[in-house]
C-alpha positions as CSV (number, residue, x, y, z in Angstrom):
1,X,-33.6,11.3,-2.5
2,X,-33.1,7.9,-0.9
3,X,-29.5,6.9,0.1
4,X,-28.0,10.2,-1.1
5,X,-26.8,12.9,1.2
6,X,-29.5,15.5,0.9
7,X,-28.3,18.2,-1.5
8,X,-30.0,20.9,0.5
9,X,-28.2,20.1,3.8
10,X,-24.7,20.3,5.1
11,X,-22.3,17.5,4.4
12,X,-20.3,16.0,7.2
13,X,-17.1,14.1,6.2
14,X,-14.9,11.9,8.4
15,X,-11.6,11.4,6.6
16,X,-8.2,9.8,7.1
17,X,-5.9,12.7,7.4
18,X,-3.3,10.9,5.3
19,X,-5.4,11.3,2.2
20,X,-3.6,13.7,-0.1
21,X,-5.0,17.2,-0.6
22,X,-8.2,16.6,1.3
23,X,-9.0,20.2,1.8
24,X,-8.3,21.1,-1.9
25,X,-10.8,18.4,-3.1
26,X,-13.5,18.4,-0.3
27,X,-14.6,21.9,0.6
28,X,-17.6,24.2,0.2
29,X,-16.5,25.4,-3.3
30,X,-15.8,21.9,-4.7
31,X,-18.9,20.1,-3.3
32,X,-21.7,22.7,-3.1
33,X,-22.6,22.8,-6.8
34,X,-25.5,25.2,-6.9
35,X,-27.0,24.2,-3.6
36,X,-25.0,26.3,-1.2
37,X,-24.2,23.1,0.8
38,X,-21.7,23.6,3.6
39,X,-19.0,21.0,4.1
40,X,-17.8,20.0,7.6
41,X,-14.5,18.1,7.5
42,X,-13.3,15.9,10.4
43,X,-9.7,14.7,9.8
44,X,-8.3,11.9,12.0
45,X,-5.6,9.3,11.7
46,X,-6.9,6.3,9.8
47,X,-6.4,3.9,12.7
48,X,-8.4,6.2,15.0
49,X,-11.5,6.0,12.8
50,X,-13.7,3.7,15.1
51,X,-17.3,3.0,15.8
52,X,-17.4,5.5,18.7
53,X,-16.2,8.4,16.4
54,X,-18.7,7.5,13.7
55,X,-21.5,7.3,16.3
56,X,-20.6,10.6,17.8
57,X,-20.1,12.5,14.5
58,X,-22.7,10.8,12.3
59,X,-21.0,11.7,9.0
60,X,-22.6,11.4,5.6
61,X,-19.3,10.5,4.0
62,X,-16.4,8.3,5.1
63,X,-13.1,8.7,3.3
64,X,-10.4,6.1,4.2
65,X,-7.1,4.4,3.2
66,X,-6.1,0.8,3.8
67,X,-5.5,1.0,7.6
68,X,-9.2,1.6,8.3
69,X,-11.4,-1.6,8.2
70,X,-14.9,-0.9,7.2
71,X,-17.4,-3.5,8.3
72,X,-20.4,-4.1,10.6
73,X,-18.4,-3.4,13.7
74,X,-17.3,0.0,12.5
75,X,-20.8,1.1,11.4
76,X,-22.9,-0.6,14.0
77,X,-23.9,2.6,15.8
78,X,-24.1,4.8,12.7
79,X,-27.1,5.3,10.4
80,X,-25.9,8.4,8.5
81,X,-23.1,7.2,6.2
82,X,-24.2,6.9,2.6
83,X,-20.8,7.0,0.8
84,X,-17.5,5.3,1.6
85,X,-14.5,6.2,-0.5
86,X,-11.1,4.4,-0.3
87,X,-8.3,6.3,-1.9
88,X,-6.5,3.0,-2.5
89,X,-6.3,0.3,-5.2
90,X,-6.9,-2.5,-2.7
91,X,-10.3,-3.2,-1.2
92,X,-9.6,-6.1,1.2
93,X,-10.1,-3.8,4.2
94,X,-13.7,-3.1,3.1
95,X,-16.7,-5.4,3.6
96,X,-18.4,-4.5,0.3
97,X,-21.2,-7.0,0.8
98,X,-22.1,-5.4,4.1
99,X,-22.1,-1.9,2.5
100,X,-24.3,-3.1,-0.3
101,X,-26.8,-4.6,2.2
102,X,-26.9,-1.2,3.9
103,X,-27.3,0.5,0.5
104,X,-24.1,2.5,1.2
105,X,-22.3,3.5,-2.0
106,X,-18.6,2.4,-2.2
107,X,-15.9,3.7,-4.4
108,X,-12.2,3.0,-4.5
109,X,-9.3,4.2,-6.6
110,X,-8.5,1.3,-8.9
111,X,-5.3,1.8,-10.8
112,X,-4.4,5.1,-9.1
113,X,-0.9,4.1,-8.2
114,X,-0.2,1.5,-10.8
115,X,2.8,3.3,-12.3
116,X,4.1,4.3,-8.8
117,X,4.2,0.7,-7.6
118,X,5.6,-0.6,-10.9
119,X,8.4,1.9,-10.6
120,X,9.0,0.9,-7.0
121,X,9.5,-2.7,-8.1
122,X,11.8,-1.7,-11.0
123,X,13.9,0.5,-8.6
124,X,14.3,-2.5,-6.2
125,X,15.3,-4.9,-9.0
126,X,17.7,-2.5,-10.7
127,X,19.2,-1.4,-7.4
128,X,20.0,-5.0,-6.4
129,X,20.8,-6.2,-9.9
130,X,22.1,-3.3,-12.0
131,X,23.3,-5.7,-14.6
132,X,19.7,-6.1,-15.7
133,X,19.9,-2.7,-17.4
134,X,22.1,-4.3,-20.0
135,X,20.5,-5.7,-23.2
136,X,21.4,-9.4,-23.5
137,X,20.7,-12.4,-25.7
138,X,19.6,-14.1,-22.5
139,X,17.5,-11.4,-20.8
140,X,16.3,-11.8,-17.2
141,X,12.9,-13.3,-16.7
142,X,10.4,-11.4,-14.5
143,X,7.6,-13.5,-13.1
144,X,4.4,-11.5,-12.2
145,X,1.7,-13.0,-10.1
146,X,-1.5,-11.0,-10.5
147,X,-2.1,-9.2,-13.8
148,X,-4.5,-6.4,-12.8
149,X,-3.7,-2.7,-13.0
150,X,-0.3,-3.0,-11.4
151,X,0.9,-6.3,-12.7
152,X,0.1,-5.5,-16.3
153,X,1.7,-2.0,-16.0
154,X,4.9,-3.6,-14.6
155,X,4.9,-5.9,-17.6
156,X,5.0,-2.9,-19.9
157,X,8.1,-1.5,-18.2
158,X,9.8,-4.9,-18.3
159,X,9.1,-5.3,-22.0
160,X,10.5,-1.9,-22.7
161,X,13.7,-3.1,-21.0
162,X,13.8,-6.2,-23.2
163,X,13.1,-8.6,-20.3
164,X,11.1,-11.8,-20.7
165,X,7.9,-11.8,-18.7
166,X,6.0,-14.8,-17.2
167,X,2.6,-13.8,-16.1
168,X,0.1,-15.8,-14.0
169,X,-3.5,-14.9,-13.2
170,X,-6.0,-17.8,-13.0
171,X,-9.0,-15.5,-13.3
172,X,-8.0,-14.1,-16.7
173,X,-8.0,-15.8,-20.0
174,X,-4.7,-17.0,-21.5
175,X,-2.8,-14.3,-23.4
176,X,0.6,-13.2,-24.5
177,X,1.0,-11.8,-20.9
178,X,-1.0,-14.4,-19.0
179,X,1.3,-17.0,-20.4
180,X,2.5,-19.3,-17.5
181,X,1.3,-21.4,-14.6
182,X,2.0,-20.6,-11.0
183,X,4.6,-23.4,-10.9
184,X,6.4,-22.0,-14.0
185,X,6.5,-18.5,-12.5
186,X,7.9,-19.8,-9.3
187,X,10.4,-22.2,-10.8
188,X,11.6,-20.4,-13.9
189,X,11.8,-16.7,-13.0
190,X,14.9,-14.6,-12.0
191,X,12.6,-12.2,-10.2
192,X,9.1,-12.9,-8.8
193,X,6.9,-9.9,-8.0
194,X,3.5,-10.2,-6.3
195,X,0.5,-8.1,-7.3
196,X,-2.5,-9.7,-5.7
197,X,-5.1,-8.6,-3.1
198,X,-5.4,-10.5,0.2
199,X,-8.2,-13.0,-0.3
200,X,-9.4,-16.0,1.7
201,X,-11.4,-19.0,0.6
202,X,-14.7,-17.1,1.2
203,X,-13.6,-14.0,-0.7
204,X,-15.1,-13.0,-4.0
205,X,-12.3,-10.5,-5.0
206,X,-10.2,-11.3,-8.0
207,X,-6.6,-12.5,-7.8
208,X,-5.5,-9.5,-9.8
209,X,-5.3,-6.3,-7.7
210,X,-9.1,-5.6,-7.6
211,X,-9.1,-4.7,-11.3
212,X,-11.6,-7.4,-12.1
213,X,-14.0,-9.6,-10.2
214,X,-15.1,-13.2,-10.2
215,X,-17.5,-15.4,-8.2
216,X,-14.8,-18.1,-8.6
217,X,-12.1,-16.1,-6.8
218,X,-12.6,-18.2,-3.6
219,X,-10.9,-21.0,-5.5
220,X,-7.7,-19.0,-5.6
221,X,-7.1,-17.6,-2.1
222,X,-3.9,-15.6,-1.8
223,X,-3.3,-15.7,2.0
224,X,0.0,-17.5,2.3
225,X,0.1,-18.0,-1.4
226,X,3.9,-17.9,-1.0
227,X,4.3,-20.6,1.7
228,X,7.1,-23.2,2.4
229,X,6.1,-25.3,-0.6
230,X,6.3,-22.3,-3.0
231,X,9.6,-21.2,-1.5
232,X,11.1,-24.6,-1.7
233,X,10.2,-24.7,-5.4
234,X,11.8,-21.3,-6.0
235,X,15.5,-21.3,-7.0
236,X,17.7,-19.7,-4.3
237,X,18.9,-17.2,-6.8
238,X,15.3,-15.9,-7.4
239,X,14.7,-12.4,-6.1
240,X,11.3,-12.2,-4.4
241,X,9.4,-8.9,-4.1
242,X,6.1,-8.2,-2.3
243,X,4.5,-4.8,-2.6
244,X,0.9,-6.1,-2.5
245,X,-0.4,-7.3,0.9
246,X,1.8,-8.7,3.7
247,X,0.0,-12.0,4.5
248,X,0.3,-13.1,0.9
249,X,3.7,-14.4,2.1
250,X,4.0,-16.7,5.2
251,X,6.5,-14.6,7.2
252,X,7.8,-17.6,9.3
253,X,8.4,-19.7,6.2
254,X,10.1,-16.7,4.5
255,X,12.4,-16.2,7.4
256,X,13.4,-19.8,7.4
257,X,13.9,-19.8,3.6
258,X,16.2,-16.8,3.7
259,X,18.2,-18.4,6.5
260,X,18.5,-21.6,4.4
261,X,19.1,-20.1,0.9
262,X,20.4,-16.5,1.4
263,X,17.6,-15.4,-1.0
264,X,17.3,-11.7,-1.8
265,X,13.9,-10.5,-0.7
266,X,12.3,-7.0,-0.9
267,X,9.2,-6.3,1.2
268,X,7.1,-3.1,1.3
269,X,4.4,-5.0,3.1
270,X,4.6,-7.4,6.1
271,X,2.4,-10.1,7.5
272,X,2.2,-8.6,10.9
273,X,2.3,-4.9,9.8
274,X,2.5,-2.3,11.3
275,X,4.9,-4.2,13.6
276,X,8.0,-5.8,12.1
277,X,10.3,-8.1,14.0
278,X,14.1,-7.4,13.7
279,X,14.6,-11.2,13.1
280,X,12.9,-10.8,9.7
281,X,13.9,-7.2,8.9
282,X,17.6,-8.0,9.4
283,X,17.4,-10.7,6.7
284,X,15.8,-8.6,4.0
285,X,17.7,-7.1,1.1
286,X,15.4,-4.1,1.0
287,X,12.6,-3.2,3.4
288,X,10.3,-0.1,3.2
289,X,7.2,1.0,5.2
290,X,4.3,0.3,2.8
291,X,5.1,3.2,0.5
292,X,5.4,1.6,-2.9
293,X,2.5,3.7,-4.2
294,X,3.5,6.9,-2.4
295,X,4.1,9.3,-5.3
296,X,2.5,12.7,-5.6
297,X,0.7,11.6,-8.7
298,X,-0.5,8.4,-7.3
299,X,-1.8,10.0,-4.1
300,X,-3.5,12.8,-5.9
301,X,-5.0,10.4,-8.5
302,X,-6.5,8.4,-5.6
303,X,-8.1,11.5,-4.1
304,X,-9.3,12.6,-7.5
305,X,-11.0,9.3,-8.1
306,X,-13.0,9.2,-4.9
307,X,-13.8,12.9,-5.2
308,X,-15.2,12.3,-8.7
309,X,-17.2,9.3,-7.4
310,X,-18.7,11.5,-4.6
311,X,-19.6,14.2,-7.1
312,X,-21.4,11.7,-9.2
313,X,-23.3,10.5,-6.1
314,X,-24.2,14.1,-5.3
315,X,-25.2,14.8,-8.9
316,X,-22.8,17.7,-9.2
317,X,-20.0,18.4,-11.7
318,X,-16.4,18.0,-10.4
319,X,-14.9,21.4,-9.7
320,X,-11.3,20.3,-8.9
321,X,-8.6,18.6,-10.9
322,X,-5.3,17.1,-9.7
323,X,-3.6,18.7,-12.7
324,X,-4.2,22.1,-11.1
325,X,-2.2,20.9,-8.0
326,X,0.7,19.2,-9.7
327,X,4.1,21.0,-10.1
328,X,6.2,20.4,-13.2
329,X,7.4,16.9,-13.6
330,X,10.9,16.4,-15.1
331,X,11.2,12.7,-14.5
332,X,11.1,10.9,-17.8
333,X,11.3,7.1,-18.1
334,X,13.0,7.5,-21.5
335,X,15.8,9.6,-19.8
336,X,16.3,7.0,-17.1
337,X,16.6,4.2,-19.8
338,X,19.2,6.3,-21.6
339,X,21.1,7.1,-18.3
340,X,20.7,4.2,-15.8
341,X,23.2,5.8,-13.5
342,X,20.5,8.4,-12.7
343,X,18.3,5.9,-10.9
344,X,19.2,7.1,-7.5
345,X,18.1,10.7,-8.5
346,X,14.8,9.3,-9.8
347,X,14.2,7.2,-6.7
348,X,16.7,6.3,-4.0
349,X,15.0,3.3,-2.6
350,X,17.8,2.6,-0.1
351,X,17.0,5.8,1.7
352,X,13.6,4.5,2.5
353,X,15.2,1.2,3.6
354,X,17.6,3.1,5.8
355,X,14.8,5.2,7.4
356,X,12.8,2.1,8.3
357,X,15.7,0.3,9.8
358,X,16.6,3.4,11.9
359,X,13.3,3.0,13.8
360,X,14.2,-0.4,15.3
361,X,13.8,-0.4,19.0
362,X,13.8,-3.3,21.4
363,X,14.0,-5.9,18.6
364,X,11.2,-4.6,16.4
365,X,9.8,-1.7,14.4
366,X,6.8,-0.6,16.5
367,X,3.4,0.3,15.1
368,X,3.7,4.0,16.0
369,X,7.1,4.4,14.2
370,X,5.9,2.5,11.1
371,X,2.8,4.7,10.9
372,X,4.8,7.9,11.4
373,X,7.1,7.0,8.5
374,X,4.1,6.7,6.3
375,X,2.5,9.8,7.6
376,X,5.6,12.0,7.2
377,X,6.8,10.4,3.9
378,X,8.1,12.9,1.4
379,X,6.1,11.9,-1.7
380,X,8.4,11.1,-4.7
381,X,7.4,11.9,-8.3
382,X,6.1,9.4,-10.8
383,X,8.2,8.9,-13.9
384,X,6.5,9.9,-17.1
385,X,6.2,6.6,-19.1
């Protein structure tokens, strides 16, 4: 059975140990089907998955998150991998053209944390500007750049609060949501939230967070999409939020802009991540260590999606469901809307900000400290929308 792990043999998996509930989803019982296949799981930190490890272990399956870059360099000494699964929405860390040329199946978890990230953005906005809870004849305007899974979900929350939404995605047709130009979003919004992948001119990934694809995406590169020109055009009172990819914002231009305007800026991702310089961190209204999507539901959904994809590749029926692993969820969006003062109980974003700033040493947050915060993060709960 060409390009499939042989159903009659053992299955070796190398996996990022930060993927939620790995052992519950990937084990002898959940992957054997009727074959009696045995599963050998090798868990390592995502940044430690390198070419030497894959050459030594020769796994059939590689399971990753965004910190592992999958390309020709990683797989140059491996001829066994037939399935790569990324438990993430984004895919800019994976060379999909290379995998296709090698006839290696790739699956990601598009949309797995769309509610988690949208709720992170709402928490940031409403923590900094609690007056936006109030219904008004002149509601705040939320500008959303990138209208894929996350951007469109955020728009639903904003609409439920009575906010005006300006949406921009050049790769989608005009609609009631995709209703503004880039300039209009930048110049007319009270808040601008970024929800794009990281793309360069040669990329073919869509500007919306990997939810759709286009051969014309290279016309709309997102690296340094928010540069000095964009920041100069943005009113000083506009709150800027990036929970997408760090290099979408030019960090040097941003630092200069904050110094000049006093702009409120919220970053969950950073251009030079996992290192963050104190000179930038000290100027941010809220800073968190790339955890916008870190809810129990979002993480389990990501694992579920790549597990289901692997089961399909192996021609077996899924034997595990995230719903069997989830405890009762009492966090209701309707309750929070009725009682805005409970936001801190739903998600205290300033605790995550405090934890990141506490790791500063010698003028920066170092890579090891940043990764440890993510690895040890206590997963919050997604609000039921």
